[in-house]
C-alpha positions, -999 to 999 in steps of 0.1 A, spaced: 0 0 0 14 34 -9 10 69 6 -9 57 37 -41 54 17 -69 33 32 -69 -2 16 -99 -17 -2 -96 -48 19 -78 -54 52 -79 -87 72 -60 -90 104 -54 -122 124 -81 -142 107 -88 -176 124 -117 -199 115 -126 -232 132 -154 -256 124 -155 -277 156 -121 -292 159 -111 -284 123 -89 -254 118 -98 -239 84 -78 -206 88 -49 -200 111 -36 -164 114 -43 -149 79 -33 -113 73 -43 -96 41 -42 -61 26 -55 -53 -9 -50 -18 -23 -78 2 -40 -78 -6 -77 -55 -37 -73 -61 -71 -89 -50 -95 -62 -47 -133 -64 -51 -160 -38 -37 -194 -47 -30 -227 -29 -40 -264 -30 -76 -276 -23 -83 -274 14 -60 -245 19 -88 -223 32 -92 -200 1 -130 -201 -2 -134 -199 36 -113 -167 35 -135 -154 6 -167 -160 26 -152 -141 55 -141 -112 34 -175 -109 18 -193 -111 52 -210 -144 45 -191 -161 73 -180 -147 107 -144 -155 116 -136 -172 149 -111 -145 156 -97 -115 137 -112 -85 119 -121 -76 83 -126 -40 71 -136 -28 36 -125 7 27 -118 13 64 -152 1 77 -153 -30 99 -179 -55 87 -182 -76 119 -219 -82 125 -229 -66 92 -254 -88 72 -243 -100 38 -268 -79 19 -256 -48 38 -220 -57 28 -232 -60 -8 -245 -25 -6 -211 -13 5 -200 -21 -30 -191 -58 -28 -200 -85 -53 -188 -120 -58 -190 -151 -80 -189 -187 -68 -169 -218 -76 -200 -233 -91 -218 -214 -118 -246 -197 -99 -270 -185 -126 -307 -192 -132 -308 -218 -159 -345 -212 -168 -340 -174 -171 -326 -156 -200 -292 -139 -199 -308 -105 -197 -332 -117 -169 -302 -130 -149 -286 -96 -152 -316 -78 -139 -318 -101 -109 -282 -91 -101 -292 -55 -97 -318 -61 -70 -294 -54 -42 -296 -17 -52 -333 -15 -56 -350 14 -37 -386 5 -44 -408 -18 -24 -431 -46 -35 -460 -21 -32 -441 4 -52 -437 -21 -80 -474 -29 -79 -483 8 -80 -456 16 -106 -444 45 -85 -419 71 -96 -391 53 -76 -400 20 -93 -398 36 -127 -364 52 -119 -352 18 -107 -365 1 -138 -347 26 -161 -315 23 -141 -317 -15 -143 -322 -15 -180 -293 9 -186 -270 -12 -164 -280 -43 -182 -272 -27 -216 -238 -16 -203 -229 -49 -188 -240 -69 -219 -217 -48 -240 -189 -49 -215 -190 -87 -213 -198 -93 -250 -231 -111 -242 -254 -90 -264 -259 -118 -289 -270 -142 -261 -292 -118 -241 -325 -136 -250 -311 -171 -247 -318 -193 -216 -287 -196 -194 -290 -234 -193 -283 -237 -231 -251 -216 -230 -217 -231 -234 -198 -236 -201 -174 -208 -207 -202 -184 -216 -221 -194 -184 -190 -185 -164 -188 -151 -181 -225 -146 -173 -218 -152 -136 -192 -124 -137 -217 -102 -156 -244 -107 -129 -218 -97 -102 -210 -65 -123 -247 -55 -123 -244 -39 -89 -214 -18 -101 -192 -31 -73 -162 -13 -59 -148 -47 -49 -153 -78 -71 -145 -112 -55 -141 -141 -80 -139 -176 -67 -122 -199 -92 -138 -181 -122 -117 -200 -148 -124 -235 -133 -130 -261 -160 -122 -237 -188 -100 -248 -217 -70 -227 -228 -90 -205 -252 -118 -199 -227 -92 -189 -201 -76 -165 -225 -110 -149 -232 -117 -147 -194 -84 -128 -189 -94 -103 -215 -128 -99 -198 -113 -91 -164 -89 -67 -180 -119 -49 -195 -139 -47 -162 -110 -41 -137 -104 -4 -143 -120 16 -115 -125 -13 -92 -107 -37 -69 -106 -74 -79 -97 -104 -57 -93 -137 -75 -90 -173 -61 -78 -194 -89 -59 -227 -97 -50 -217 -132 -16 -200 -128 -16 -185 -163 -47 -165 -152 -30 -153 -120 2 -143 -138 -17 -125 -165 -40 -105 -142 -26 -101 -107 -1 -75 -93 3 -95 -61 -6 -130 -50 -11 -146 -16 0 -183 -13 -20 -203 13 -14 -239 25 -33 -256 53 -51 -224 63 -19 -204 67 -3 -177 45 30 -189 30 41 -158 11 28 -127 -6 44 -110 -36 43 -104 -74 33 -137 -92 68 -138 -108 83 -137 -74 59 -161 -58 64 -187 -85 101 -186 -82 99 -205 -49 118 -236 -61 113 -273 -55 143 -277 -31 159 -310 -20 184 -304 9 209 -330 20 185 -359 14 196 -394 22 176 -426 16 182 -463 21 167 -497 14 174 -515 46 212 -513 51 218 -504 14 223 -466 12 208 -453 -21 212 -415 -16 239 -396 2 231 -360 12 217 -351 -22 208 -314 -27 192 -298 -57 165 -273 -68 141 -269 -97 126 -235 -105 94 -226 -122 94 -235 -159 128 -252 -158 137 -285 -173 163 -300 -150 180 -333 -161 192 -358 -135 219 -380 -151 239 -410 -140 246 -446 -146 222 -474 -136 222 -477 -98 232 -441 -92 201 -434 -72 181 -414 -98 148 -432 -94 151 -433 -57 155 -395 -57 123 -391 -77 105 -415 -53 116 -395 -23 103 -362 -38 69 -378 -47 65 -394 -13 69 -430 -24 103 -436 -6 108 -422 29 140 -403 37 165 -413 63 176 -376 67 173 -342 50 142 -324 38 122 -316 7 104 -283 2 79 -271 -24 64 -236 -28 82 -226 4 67 -255 24 84 -286 38 68 -317 22 89 -347 32 67 -371 51 35 -362 31 16 -389 13 18 -391 -26 -19 -380 -29 -13 -350 -8 17 -340 -29 -4 -345 -61 -29 -319 -47 0 -295 -41 9 -298 -77 35 -325 -80 30 -353 -106 51 -384 -112 54 -402 -145 72 -434 -133 95 -457 -152 75 -484 -168 45 -461 -173 23 -478 -147 -9 -473 -167 -41 -494 -161 -39 -519 -190 -75 -533 -187 -90 -498 -188 -95 -477 -219 -73 -448 -228 -101 -423 -220 -107 -440 -186 -69 -438 -178 -70 -401 -184 -102 -394 -165 -92 -414 -134 -67 -388 -124 -74 -366 -93 -72 -333 -111 -68 -311 -81 -32 -298 -85 -23 -261 -85 -8 -259 -120 -23 -250 -154 -55 -268 -164 -52 -297 -188 -83 -315 -199 -87 -345 -222 -88 -322 -253 -56 -306 -243 -39 -340 -240 -52 -352 -273 -40 -320 -290 -5 -327 -276 -7 -364 -285 -30 -368 -315 -24 -405 -318 -42 -411 -286 -74 -396 -301 -76 -426 -324 -72 -450 -295 -96 -435 -269 -118 -465 -267 -90 -491 -268 -77 -509 -238 -44 -492 -227 -27 -526 -226 -31 -529 -263 -12 -497 -271 23 -497 -284 52 -487 -261 53 -452 -275 15 -448 -272 16 -460 -236 43 -434 -228 22 -407 -243 -7 -419 -222 14 -419 -190 26 -384 -199 -9 -371 -206 -22 -386 -174 5 -367 -155 -6 -335 -171 -43 -342 -162 -33 -339 -126 -25 -302 -132 11 -302 -119 34 -273 -113 62 -298 -111 63 -331 -130 88 -359 -124 98 -380 -155 116 -413 -149 131 -426 -182 104 -414 -205 123 -425 -237 130 -460 -224 123 -486 -251 111 -460 -276 123 -456 -312 146 -426 -319 118 -408 -336 93 -413 -307 120 -406 -282 127 -372 -298 90 -365 -299 83 -373 -262 113 -354 -250 104 -324 -272 69 -324 -255 87 -321 -222 105 -290 -235 72 -274 -244 60 -274 -208 85 -247 -200 62 -222 -218 33 -231 -195 53 -225 -163 55 -262 -155 88 -274 -140 102 -308 -151 128 -330 -133 139 -355 -159 157 -387 -152 170 -399 -186 197 -424 -198 199 -406 -232 223 -379 -220 226 -361 -253 189 -358 -259 182 -348 -223 208 -321 -222 194 -306 -255 161 -298 -238 174 -291 -202 182 -258 -187 204 -273 -160 217 -308 -150 229 -328 -120 251 -359 -123 247 -386 -97 273 -413 -89 267 -440 -63 239 -419 -46 258 -386 -45 258 -355 -67 292 -352 -83 286 -324 -107 259 -297 -115 256 -267 -138 241 -254 -170 231 -282 -194 254 -269 -221 284 -269 -197 276 -305 -186 273 -316 -222 307 -303 -231 325 -318 -200 345 -348 -214 354 -359 -179 318 -362 -169 308 -382 -200 337 -406 -196 339 -410 -159 303 -410 -148 282 -416 -179 304 -440 -198 300 -422 -231 
């Protein structure tokens, strides 16, 4: 906040309990007037609970919320709305059997001045409200590009258009603060891009607070972002700063009984990087991936992700934080169809949204095999399926264990090239790969493991030109 100005939103020491369940634990938040502010975190982090408290729908167990300097404790939700607050919900909250225009007119009622009797008598106040409603609807229809759909029932609209309508309804009260709860949820890439343009059009002159899992939306719109985990704030900053919190492995050791597989291994992977992990068979590469993904327990050291320590967490918990693992051997379900393999994924990560269509666009060959059992696919097709299934989990970090193993040179080049394209989506990749030359062509940095210890690290180009590394540790 600059110049000592009163913030649009201030929350101090917010706690919320539901019986013995702690949903929020000491959240502080300040949003400046005119700012587009993001809130991110895994499912169950408390984001929607915080939203409900900021909007006055839910009372905090402890703490205080003020909007434009006015405390809202004890203020009814409809009174908070009249202070200039509107919100959308995770689920598309529109009236399906009403037209688009009728939905918009419903959204204006919080500002109505006339009574039921006034409507029946068609008083001057009612006529003024009617004219104001109609003018606001015309303005919002134009602003949200819904003029062509204004007489259509909301139930027949495409999903992305319904989400746009939900924002339009919120705009009908001309709010000073617009709260949007996962507005891009379920949208494909094109719909998300259209939504970004919509918010850019409506943001001038108002404050916008967005809870969102799609990091491309957050980066495109928000000046600052709050990261929440388990009801606690982790960090606040510009999206480019927040997303630079690396996956960090510090002095990790692991063993199978008395056999030591890793010896104080340390590394980090930053947002959008491709980091190669190289080494001969038995060097500990797979064990390292298993320790990061929660499959193999550590004997010492720690693993952190997004500024939070994660060693000791279960694999499914790590998946919801945004870590996906494509294991060696693919581990698909051979008796299930390709489509069922893709849809079985728990798609609750924190990374960019990938739906089935996105996966099929990346791997067109799978489109021809959707109804086939996965066990009948070729090795290359199974690897594409395993890759696509990993993306369906919406990762921010994806671990690849020997993705080119057993593939032809052409398919190997294609699969590794697809890993390189994830960089542009902000997804980090940690790649274990025997094909050193191919891995280093797509990697930004590399680590070399020998007998469970890191013996060399640096830029991929530097590693590729190091004759001593190729001969001593990789045997090439």
